[in-house]
Backbone as CSV, one residue per row, in Angstrom:
resi,resn,N_x,N_y,N_z,CA_x,CA_y,CA_z,C_x,C_y,C_z
1,MET,4.920,11.555,-19.153,4.649,12.409,-20.310,4.481,13.839,-19.843
2,ASP,5.232,14.744,-20.402,5.191,16.122,-19.965,4.141,16.897,-20.727
3,MET,3.794,18.028,-20.168,2.827,18.888,-20.806,3.474,19.629,-21.966
4,PRO,2.682,20.176,-22.875,3.225,20.916,-23.998,3.755,22.262,-23.554
5,GLY,4.448,22.918,-24.462,4.943,24.258,-24.172,3.809,25.245,-24.061
6,GLU,4.129,26.452,-23.597,3.095,27.432,-23.298,2.262,27.785,-24.514
7,ASP,2.886,27.951,-25.669,2.113,28.334,-26.850,1.065,27.287,-27.186
8,GLU,1.458,26.007,-27.106,0.519,24.935,-27.408,-0.587,24.895,-26.365
9,TYR,-0.195,25.161,-25.102,-1.175,25.134,-24.026,-2.242,26.204,-24.232
10,VAL,-1.829,27.383,-24.669,-2.771,28.485,-24.842,-3.872,28.106,-25.814
11,TYR,-3.540,27.332,-26.833,-4.526,26.984,-27.851,-5.268,25.688,-27.538
12,GLY,-4.999,25.157,-26.372,-5.765,23.981,-25.948,-5.008,22.691,-26.189
13,TYR,-5.372,21.681,-25.435,-4.737,20.382,-25.574,-5.721,19.338,-25.092
14,GLU,-5.469,18.095,-25.469,-6.297,16.998,-24.988,-5.364,15.906,-24.485
15,TYR,-5.344,15.765,-23.163,-4.519,14.755,-22.543,-5.399,13.916,-21.628
16,GLU,-5.055,12.658,-21.508,-5.750,11.815,-20.558,-4.713,11.233,-19.623
17,PHE,-4.872,11.506,-18.354,-3.896,11.097,-17.363,-4.560,10.147,-16.380
18,ASP,-4.079,8.921,-16.326,-4.592,7.918,-15.412,-3.754,7.977,-14.142
19,LEU,-4.369,8.362,-13.030,-3.639,8.492,-11.770,-3.016,7.172,-11.328
20,GLU,-3.576,6.058,-11.754,-3.032,4.757,-11.367,-1.962,4.270,-12.339
21,ASN,-1.775,4.970,-13.430,-0.756,4.576,-14.403,-0.161,5.833,-15.023
22,PRO,0.682,6.550,-14.275,1.147,7.854,-14.739,2.139,7.820,-15.888
23,PHE,2.710,6.666,-16.182,3.695,6.591,-17.253,3.074,5.979,-18.503
24,THR,3.502,6.466,-19.640,2.920,6.005,-20.901,3.899,5.232,-21.764
25,SER,5.186,5.304,-21.473,6.177,4.627,-22.304,6.231,3.143,-21.973
26,PRO,6.104,2.269,-22.980,6.179,0.829,-22.710,7.548,0.408,-22.224
27,ALA,8.573,1.264,-22.423,9.923,0.927,-21.981,10.082,1.101,-20.473
28,ASP,9.167,1.845,-19.859,9.249,2.061,-18.424,9.008,0.762,-17.664
29,GLU,9.819,0.540,-16.617,9.534,-0.531,-15.679,8.681,0.092,-14.590
30,PRO,7.419,-0.261,-14.514,6.488,0.491,-13.676,6.962,0.764,-12.263
31,ILE,7.338,-0.264,-11.500,7.670,-0.017,-10.100,8.984,0.742,-9.974
32,ALA,9.973,0.411,-10.819,11.243,1.121,-10.756,11.057,2.592,-11.101
33,SER,10.248,2.863,-12.110,9.996,4.248,-12.513,9.236,5.003,-11.425
34,LEU,8.261,4.346,-10.821,7.484,4.992,-9.768,8.355,5.324,-8.569
35,LEU,9.191,4.383,-8.167,10.052,4.610,-7.005,11.054,5.721,-7.275
36,ASP,11.530,5.773,-8.503,12.480,6.818,-8.857,11.828,8.197,-8.844
37,ALA,10.548,8.240,-9.204,9.876,9.527,-9.351,9.169,9.998,-8.087
38,GLU,8.837,9.084,-7.175,7.947,9.479,-6.085,8.543,10.563,-5.189
39,ALA,9.842,10.531,-4.984,10.447,11.539,-4.102,10.315,12.939,-4.681
40,HIS,10.243,13.030,-6.009,10.139,14.336,-6.654,8.704,14.838,-6.721
41,HIS,7.752,13.983,-6.411,6.343,14.352,-6.524,5.650,14.468,-5.165
42,ALA,6.305,13.983,-4.110,5.696,14.061,-2.789,5.815,15.483,-2.250
43,PRO,4.758,15.991,-1.603,4.822,17.355,-1.066,5.726,17.424,0.149
44,SER,6.269,18.588,0.405,7.034,18.799,1.624,6.074,19.004,2.787
45,VAL,6.536,18.665,3.982,5.694,18.827,5.162,5.357,20.291,5.388
46,SER,6.332,21.159,5.162,6.096,22.588,5.376,5.031,23.122,4.429
47,ALA,5.045,22.643,3.188,4.028,23.086,2.228,2.653,22.579,2.637
48,ALA,2.584,21.304,3.068,1.307,20.719,3.439,0.716,21.371,4.693
49,ALA,1.583,21.948,5.520,1.114,22.563,6.765,0.886,24.062,6.639
50,SER,1.103,24.608,5.473,1.014,26.054,5.312,-0.426,26.543,5.321
51,ALA,-0.591,27.808,5.675,-1.928,28.415,5.689,-2.515,28.466,4.287
52,VAL,-1.663,28.708,3.282,-2.140,28.742,1.898,-2.721,27.383,1.512
53,ARG,-2.037,26.322,1.884,-2.504,24.975,1.546,-3.825,24.684,2.246
54,ARG,-3.953,25.066,3.486,-5.200,24.826,4.208,-6.373,25.528,3.521
55,ASP,-6.148,26.782,3.122,-7.219,27.526,2.457,-7.569,26.906,1.101
56,ALA,-6.531,26.527,0.338,-6.768,25.925,-0.974,-7.476,24.583,-0.821
57,ALA,-7.046,23.773,0.160,-7.672,22.467,0.389,-9.121,22.626,0.813
58,ARG,-9.399,23.642,1.593,-10.773,23.885,2.034,-11.677,24.202,0.839
59,PHE,-11.171,25.015,-0.084,-11.967,25.375,-1.247,-12.179,24.157,-2.150
60,ILE,-11.122,23.365,-2.379,-11.243,22.175,-3.226,-12.215,21.181,-2.610
61,SER,-12.176,21.007,-1.300,-13.112,20.099,-0.630,-14.540,20.596,-0.770
62,LYS,-14.736,21.898,-0.651,-16.081,22.450,-0.791,-16.633,22.172,-2.189
63,VAL,-15.796,22.346,-3.190,-16.222,22.092,-4.566,-16.505,20.610,-4.777
64,ARG,-15.658,19.768,-4.227,-15.830,18.316,-4.414,-17.138,17.827,-3.820
65,TYR,-17.482,18.299,-2.647,-18.647,17.769,-1.951,-19.923,18.557,-2.215
66,ASP,-19.853,19.516,-3.103,-21.057,20.242,-3.502,-21.796,19.393,-4.532
67,GLY,-22.940,18.860,-4.142,-23.675,17.954,-5.017,-24.089,18.577,-6.336
68,GLU,-24.286,19.883,-6.364,-24.694,20.546,-7.595,-23.550,20.625,-8.598
69,LEU,-22.316,20.665,-8.099,-21.165,20.796,-9.008,-20.721,19.440,-9.545
70,ALA,-20.792,18.425,-8.701,-20.440,17.062,-9.119,-19.037,16.980,-9.709
71,VAL,-18.074,17.643,-9.063,-16.680,17.533,-9.489,-16.170,16.150,-9.104
72,HIS,-15.592,15.441,-10.060,-15.149,14.074,-9.813,-14.097,14.057,-8.702
73,PRO,-14.189,13.093,-7.768,-13.225,13.044,-6.665,-11.774,13.001,-7.121
74,ARG,-11.510,12.326,-8.247,-10.119,12.232,-8.694,-9.622,13.556,-9.276
75,VAL,-10.515,14.363,-9.795,-10.123,15.703,-10.236,-9.720,16.535,-9.026
76,ALA,-10.534,16.473,-7.979,-10.206,17.201,-6.750,-8.904,16.682,-6.149
77,TYR,-8.703,15.369,-6.194,-7.477,14.760,-5.657,-6.250,15.250,-6.418
78,LEU,-6.329,15.227,-7.728,-5.205,15.676,-8.542,-4.967,17.171,-8.362
79,ALA,-6.032,17.949,-8.230,-5.892,19.389,-8.036,-5.129,19.694,-6.749
80,LEU,-5.473,19.015,-5.664,-4.760,19.276,-4.408,-3.323,18.793,-4.493
81,ASN,-3.081,17.734,-5.253,-1.702,17.299,-5.479,-0.904,18.384,-6.183
82,TYR,-1.509,19.041,-7.165,-0.827,20.147,-7.839,-0.552,21.293,-6.867
83,VAL,-1.518,21.581,-6.010,-1.311,22.614,-4.992,-0.098,22.258,-4.140
84,ASP,-0.028,21.023,-3.672,1.078,20.584,-2.823,2.412,20.670,-3.556
85,ARG,2.440,20.182,-4.785,3.687,20.209,-5.542,4.127,21.638,-5.823
86,PHE,3.169,22.503,-6.140,3.495,23.897,-6.417,4.065,24.575,-5.173
87,LEU,3.392,24.406,-4.049,3.862,25.058,-2.826,5.185,24.478,-2.351
88,SER,5.457,23.218,-2.683,6.740,22.618,-2.306,7.901,23.216,-3.091
89,LYS,7.575,23.835,-4.227,8.612,24.458,-5.048,8.998,25.846,-4.545
90,GLY,8.142,26.463,-3.763,8.434,27.810,-3.284,7.167,28.530,-2.892
91,GLN,7.278,29.797,-2.633,6.141,30.572,-2.180,5.216,30.952,-3.327
92,LEU,3.965,31.076,-2.971,2.963,31.546,-3.922,3.115,33.044,-4.107
93,PRO,3.200,33.513,-5.352,3.239,34.964,-5.566,2.018,35.615,-4.931
94,PHE,2.235,36.780,-4.393,1.175,37.548,-3.728,0.414,36.722,-2.696
95,GLU,1.113,35.802,-1.994,0.423,34.895,-1.073,-0.210,35.617,0.110
96,ARG,0.202,36.838,0.390,-0.395,37.577,1.502,-1.772,38.123,1.147
97,LYS,-2.119,38.065,-0.112,-3.440,38.515,-0.519,-4.472,37.471,-0.098
98,PRO,-5.605,37.866,0.449,-6.586,36.879,0.935,-7.167,35.992,-0.157
99,TRP,-7.106,36.443,-1.407,-7.678,35.670,-2.499,-6.678,34.719,-3.161
100,ALA,-5.398,34.798,-2.766,-4.365,34.013,-3.453,-4.586,32.502,-3.360
101,PRO,-4.879,31.932,-2.173,-5.089,30.473,-2.124,-6.250,30.014,-3.005
102,ARG,-7.284,30.842,-3.098,-8.439,30.457,-3.906,-8.087,30.463,-5.391
103,LEU,-7.339,31.454,-5.824,-6.917,31.481,-7.223,-6.047,30.275,-7.544
104,LEU,-5.162,29.907,-6.627,-4.329,28.718,-6.817,-5.194,27.473,-6.913
105,ALA,-6.171,27.328,-6.022,-7.039,26.151,-6.021,-7.847,26.062,-7.307
106,ILE,-8.414,27.169,-7.735,-9.231,27.181,-8.954,-8.384,26.819,-10.170
107,SER,-7.197,27.364,-10.248,-6.311,27.081,-11.383,-5.905,25.606,-11.394
108,CYS,-5.625,25.042,-10.221,-5.253,23.628,-10.151,-6.438,22.728,-10.482
109,LEU,-7.630,23.125,-10.091,-8.823,22.377,-10.484,-9.000,22.390,-11.999
110,SER,-8.745,23.524,-12.609,-8.883,23.639,-14.058,-7.877,22.744,-14.779
111,ILE,-6.632,22.752,-14.317,-5.606,21.904,-14.930,-5.971,20.433,-14.745
112,ALA,-6.388,20.068,-13.539,-6.718,18.673,-13.248,-7.880,18.184,-14.104
113,ALA,-8.874,19.025,-14.303,-10.013,18.631,-15.132,-9.563,18.368,-16.570
114,LYS,-8.663,19.189,-17.070,-8.160,18.988,-18.429,-7.331,17.703,-18.521
115,MET,-6.515,17.451,-17.521,-5.677,16.260,-17.553,-6.506,14.986,-17.415
116,GLN,-7.627,15.061,-16.704,-8.497,13.904,-16.543,-9.527,13.789,-17.665
117,ARG,-9.564,14.805,-18.533,-10.473,14.834,-19.671,-11.929,14.647,-19.236
118,VAL,-12.288,15.360,-18.195,-13.684,15.356,-17.774,-14.360,16.584,-18.369
119,ASP,-15.680,16.620,-18.241,-16.403,17.788,-18.712,-15.859,19.037,-18.028
120,ALA,-15.764,20.097,-18.771,-15.187,21.331,-18.254,-15.931,21.789,-17.003
121,ILE,-15.151,22.225,-16.022,-15.728,22.790,-14.806,-16.051,24.248,-15.077
122,SER,-17.234,24.667,-14.703,-17.607,26.065,-14.861,-16.911,26.893,-13.796
123,MET,-15.934,27.692,-14.214,-15.198,28.503,-13.265,-16.097,29.545,-12.599
124,ASP,-17.059,30.033,-13.335,-17.991,31.000,-12.748,-18.857,30.331,-11.690
125,TYR,-19.281,29.114,-11.965,-20.201,28.446,-11.056,-19.526,28.078,-9.738
126,ILE,-18.290,27.585,-9.789,-17.623,27.201,-8.542,-17.249,28.416,-7.711
127,GLN,-17.307,29.600,-8.312,-17.011,30.831,-7.577,-18.280,31.598,-7.189
128,ARG,-19.433,30.990,-7.379,-20.677,31.751,-7.317,-20.935,32.397,-5.957
129,ASP,-20.459,31.804,-4.879,-20.729,32.350,-3.544,-19.482,32.980,-2.921
130,GLU,-18.455,33.192,-3.734,-17.193,33.692,-3.219,-17.127,35.220,-3.253
131,GLU,-16.368,35.758,-2.317,-16.198,37.211,-2.267,-15.407,37.722,-3.459
132,PHE,-14.386,36.956,-3.860,-13.540,37.340,-4.984,-13.865,36.463,-6.185
133,MET,-13.939,37.054,-7.352,-14.208,36.337,-8.594,-13.043,36.554,-9.549
134,PHE,-12.638,35.484,-10.243,-11.528,35.566,-11.186,-12.035,35.255,-12.582
135,ASP,-11.605,36.060,-13.555,-12.035,35.815,-14.920,-11.143,34.765,-15.569
136,ALA,-11.521,34.343,-16.763,-10.810,33.252,-17.445,-9.364,33.603,-17.740
137,VAL,-9.102,34.851,-18.085,-7.731,35.261,-18.401,-6.842,35.141,-17.171
138,THR,-7.331,35.583,-16.018,-6.555,35.509,-14.778,-6.290,34.059,-14.393
139,ILE,-7.287,33.201,-14.562,-7.111,31.787,-14.226,-6.088,31.138,-15.143
140,ARG,-6.147,31.454,-16.445,-5.167,30.874,-17.375,-3.758,31.333,-17.044
141,ARG,-3.608,32.573,-16.649,-2.280,33.068,-16.271,-1.751,32.305,-15.064
142,MET,-2.622,32.070,-14.097,-2.190,31.335,-12.912,-1.906,29.886,-13.248
143,GLU,-2.650,29.302,-14.159,-2.354,27.937,-14.604,-0.930,27.857,-15.151
144,ARG,-0.534,28.855,-15.919,0.818,28.844,-16.488,1.874,29.031,-15.408
145,VAL,1.566,29.803,-14.375,2.490,29.947,-13.250,2.677,28.596,-12.559
146,VAL,1.573,27.896,-12.344,1.636,26.582,-11.699,2.421,25.600,-12.558
147,LEU,2.065,25.509,-13.827,2.741,24.560,-14.715,4.214,24.904,-14.884
148,GLY,4.533,26.178,-14.897,5.932,26.576,-14.978,6.713,26.111,-13.761
149,ALA,6.122,26.239,-12.575,6.789,25.778,-11.359,6.974,24.263,-11.370
150,LEU,6.033,23.562,-11.994,6.116,22.102,-12.094,6.929,21.651,-13.305
151,GLU,7.532,22.624,-14.000,8.315,22.355,-15.205,7.467,21.627,-16.245
152,TRP,6.191,21.946,-16.277,5.218,21.381,-17.222,5.085,19.869,-17.091
153,ARG,5.458,19.340,-15.934,5.277,17.907,-15.675,3.988,17.733,-14.874
154,ALA,2.920,17.508,-15.585,1.604,17.443,-14.957,1.153,16.021,-14.651
155,ARG,1.985,15.045,-14.956,1.668,13.662,-14.593,2.263,13.391,-13.219
156,SER,1.423,13.350,-12.220,1.878,13.208,-10.844,1.953,11.744,-10.414
157,VAL,2.950,11.432,-9.604,3.060,10.117,-8.988,2.461,10.228,-7.593
158,THR,1.309,9.622,-7.405,0.583,9.676,-6.138,0.450,8.261,-5.574
159,PRO,-0.053,8.108,-4.352,-0.266,6.760,-3.812,-1.136,5.877,-4.698
160,LEU,-2.046,6.471,-5.453,-2.906,5.665,-6.318,-2.104,4.854,-7.329
161,ALA,-0.935,5.352,-7.712,-0.129,4.686,-8.725,0.481,3.376,-8.223
162,PHE,0.534,3.175,-6.899,1.176,1.987,-6.335,0.194,0.873,-5.994
163,LEU,-1.096,1.141,-6.097,-2.080,0.155,-5.660,-1.990,-1.145,-6.447
164,GLY,-1.910,-1.025,-7.776,-1.858,-2.224,-8.606,-0.654,-3.090,-8.300
165,PHE,0.488,-2.453,-8.069,1.700,-3.220,-7.764,1.530,-4.024,-6.485
166,PHE,1.081,-3.366,-5.417,0.936,-4.072,-4.149,-0.079,-5.199,-4.232
167,LEU,-1.174,-4.967,-4.906,-2.198,-6.005,-4.997,-1.707,-7.209,-5.802
168,SER,-0.959,-6.958,-6.870,-0.493,-8.066,-7.704,0.712,-8.778,-7.111
169,ALA,1.577,-8.029,-6.413,2.820,-8.610,-5.914,2.701,-9.163,-4.495
170,CYS,1.769,-8.626,-3.720,1.759,-8.959,-2.294,0.499,-9.642,-1.796
171,PHE,-0.616,-9.477,-2.505,-1.852,-10.048,-1.976,-1.813,-11.562,-2.152
172,PRO,-2.100,-12.303,-1.078,-1.961,-13.770,-1.154,-3.072,-14.415,-1.963
173,PRO,-2.797,-15.563,-2.582,-3.839,-16.314,-3.265,-4.779,-16.938,-2.233
174,PRO,-5.972,-17.288,-2.624,-6.556,-17.109,-3.960,-6.962,-15.662,-4.204
175,ARG,-6.591,-15.152,-5.372,-6.861,-13.755,-5.704,-8.173,-13.648,-6.469
176,HIS,-9.259,-13.704,-5.781,-10.557,-13.572,-6.420,-10.708,-12.141,-6.932
177,PRO,-11.007,-11.951,-8.218,-11.118,-10.596,-8.773,-12.068,-9.697,-7.996
178,ALA,-13.202,-10.251,-7.588,-14.166,-9.423,-6.850,-13.588,-8.964,-5.523
179,LEU,-12.820,-9.818,-4.876,-12.202,-9.467,-3.597,-11.149,-8.380,-3.784
180,LEU,-10.305,-8.557,-4.804,-9.278,-7.554,-5.083,-9.907,-6.213,-5.431
181,ASP,-10.957,-6.254,-6.226,-11.635,-5.004,-6.606,-12.203,-4.303,-5.379
182,ALA,-12.762,-5.075,-4.454,-13.343,-4.480,-3.255,-12.262,-3.851,-2.375
183,VAL,-11.133,-4.551,-2.223,-10.030,-4.000,-1.423,-9.484,-2.728,-2.070
184,LYS,-9.296,-2.783,-3.358,-8.772,-1.617,-4.066,-9.740,-0.441,-3.985
185,GLU,-11.024,-0.702,-4.194,-12.018,0.370,-4.153,-12.030,1.052,-2.790
186,ARG,-11.944,0.259,-1.730,-11.931,0.837,-0.387,-10.634,1.609,-0.138
187,ALA,-9.515,1.094,-0.631,-8.242,1.791,-0.470,-8.260,3.140,-1.192
188,VAL,-8.829,3.170,-2.389,-8.950,4.428,-3.125,-9.793,5.426,-2.335
189,ASP,-10.891,4.944,-1.775,-11.756,5.823,-0.983,-10.999,6.389,0.214
190,LEU,-10.209,5.563,0.887,-9.427,6.022,2.032,-8.401,7.074,1.613
191,LEU,-7.758,6.848,0.474,-6.751,7.800,-0.002,-7.376,9.140,-0.372
192,LEU,-8.510,9.101,-1.039,-9.167,10.337,-1.436,-9.599,11.144,-0.218
193,ARG,-10.058,10.449,0.815,-10.548,11.140,2.004,-9.406,11.644,2.886
194,ALA,-8.279,10.919,2.891,-7.180,11.271,3.797,-6.253,12.334,3.234
195,GLN,-6.313,12.577,1.929,-5.339,13.482,1.298,-5.222,14.851,1.970
196,PRO,-6.314,15.493,2.388,-6.154,16.818,2.993,-5.379,16.832,4.307
197,GLU,-5.220,15.678,4.959,-4.520,15.626,6.239,-3.035,15.928,6.052
198,VAL,-2.516,16.832,6.864,-1.107,17.231,6.776,-0.190,16.039,7.023
199,LYS,-0.606,15.121,7.859,0.229,13.968,8.212,0.626,13.147,6.996
200,MET,-0.188,13.165,5.961,0.116,12.382,4.771,1.435,12.806,4.129
201,ALA,1.820,14.066,4.324,3.056,14.560,3.714,4.307,13.997,4.383
202,GLU,4.141,13.345,5.520,5.292,12.785,6.227,5.744,11.460,5.626
203,PHE,4.949,10.907,4.739,5.229,9.575,4.212,5.319,9.604,2.694
204,SER,6.117,8.696,2.152,6.237,8.598,0.705,4.938,8.041,0.123
205,PRO,4.647,8.332,-1.144,3.428,7.792,-1.762,3.310,6.273,-1.686
206,SER,4.433,5.560,-1.810,4.369,4.095,-1.753,3.938,3.614,-0.370
207,VAL,4.439,4.244,0.677,4.072,3.855,2.035,2.608,4.192,2.310
208,VAL,2.146,5.345,1.830,0.743,5.720,1.992,-0.154,4.699,1.291
209,ALA,0.236,4.293,0.077,-0.550,3.302,-0.668,-0.612,1.974,0.069
210,ALA,0.534,1.505,0.556,0.565,0.233,1.282,-0.301,0.303,2.533
211,SER,-0.257,1.422,3.235,-1.043,1.579,4.453,-2.536,1.563,4.145
212,ALA,-2.924,2.241,3.075,-4.338,2.276,2.696,-4.837,0.884,2.327
213,LEU,-4.025,0.127,1.608,-4.428,-1.226,1.223,-4.535,-2.147,2.441
214,LEU,-3.620,-1.998,3.376,-3.689,-2.825,4.580,-4.940,-2.488,5.391
215,ALA,-5.247,-1.206,5.484,-6.461,-0.804,6.204,-7.703,-1.353,5.503
216,ALA,-7.710,-1.280,4.174,-8.851,-1.786,3.405,-8.985,-3.294,3.551
217,ALA,-7.860,-3.994,3.480,-7.893,-5.449,3.623,-8.375,-5.842,5.012
218,GLY,-7.993,-5.066,6.017,-8.433,-5.358,7.374,-9.929,-5.229,7.538
219,GLU,-10.547,-4.381,6.725,-11.997,-4.211,6.782,-12.740,-5.280,5.976
220,ILE,-12.134,-5.698,4.870,-12.873,-6.507,3.893,-12.521,-7.988,3.946
221,THR,-11.270,-8.319,4.182,-10.857,-9.725,4.131,-9.864,-10.026,5.238
222,VAL,-10.365,-10.123,6.449,-9.515,-10.316,7.619,-8.685,-11.594,7.507
223,ALA,-9.230,-12.620,6.895,-8.523,-13.892,6.796,-7.225,-13.774,6.006
224,HIS,-7.196,-12.872,5.038,-6.002,-12.712,4.211,-5.033,-11.676,4.768
225,LEU,-5.445,-10.938,5.783,-4.652,-9.797,6.243,-3.255,-10.168,6.728
226,PRO,-3.060,-11.207,7.577,-1.694,-11.500,8.049,-0.706,-11.776,6.917
227,ALA,-1.139,-12.562,5.931,-0.239,-12.870,4.810,0.050,-11.617,3.983
228,PHE,-0.964,-10.793,3.803,-0.777,-9.542,3.061,0.166,-8.619,3.814
229,GLN,0.005,-8.518,5.124,0.898,-7.688,5.935,2.339,-8.155,5.814
230,ALA,2.541,-9.446,5.884,3.899,-9.990,5.814,4.526,-9.722,4.453
231,ALA,3.738,-9.862,3.396,4.261,-9.635,2.049,4.603,-8.168,1.827
232,VAL,3.747,-7.266,2.299,4.024,-5.834,2.155,5.258,-5.454,2.950
233,ALA,5.369,-5.942,4.182,6.521,-5.620,5.024,7.822,-6.142,4.430
234,ALA,7.726,-7.217,3.635,8.932,-7.802,3.025,9.410,-7.016,1.809
235,CYS,8.578,-6.118,1.289,9.021,-5.316,0.138,10.223,-4.473,0.550
236,PRO,11.308,-4.503,-0.202,12.543,-3.838,0.232,12.434,-2.327,0.329
237,PHE,11.481,-1.715,-0.379,11.401,-0.257,-0.361,10.343,0.256,0.609
238,VAL,9.669,-0.633,1.338,8.662,-0.209,2.306,9.248,-0.324,3.698
239,ASN,9.331,0.798,4.386,9.813,0.811,5.754,8.639,0.518,6.677
240,SER,8.577,-0.711,7.196,7.417,-1.097,7.988,7.290,-0.264,9.264
241,VAL,8.403,0.279,9.752,8.353,1.106,10.960,7.586,2.386,10.686
242,SER,7.635,2.839,9.416,6.987,4.105,9.056,5.570,3.937,8.537
243,MET,5.063,2.726,8.583,3.712,2.524,8.074,2.717,3.323,8.889
244,ILE,1.708,3.858,8.201,0.693,4.649,8.861,-0.311,3.715,9.518
245,LEU,-0.522,3.889,10.785,-1.446,3.003,11.510,-2.814,3.648,11.597
């Protein structure tokens, strides 16, 4: 589902975007649609390794782990995904300015909060200790620059979108709900924590998801791990040689 046009955006919108289910059309075949889209949503290695990305990721991490702000981890995750996708499209305007990465990060946080339909993030508060401060008009302008570069496609295909498929298609029986929930919860935690690492950009979202689930299963249910490994490796679109160890 794409974002509205600029005029509609200016007057506000209410969207709810589930990172684990980015498609809304019942006609979509989930795994086929995800595989078709993932190459267009994965960041380039050069973008992930750029100085702008490092600065933006540092600011987003600071906001996420500030207990007073309580920014939801998935908002921070989606915001950095927008940063990666934006930088993969080309250079940031005025990127030589020291404040440019921060403006990009703040704008992506604002978009992500709206897409996740969480309580509004106070832009003034997250900038309270910063040398440069941006007003609401400047942030909205940058949001439109970001969304324009993304062609207003704000529903991102990330590794989180593949977790359900792997667990349902590859995890061996008996599939105790509590066990699956524990493996998934740990895999989500691993993905959220690993996202800032540049190495993640070397792998497709599906491979990152499979690797996170295997790592989680190895921690939580060792007895099921060999069968799960074999099933994941047998998936035709997963290159087992490229799995993240």
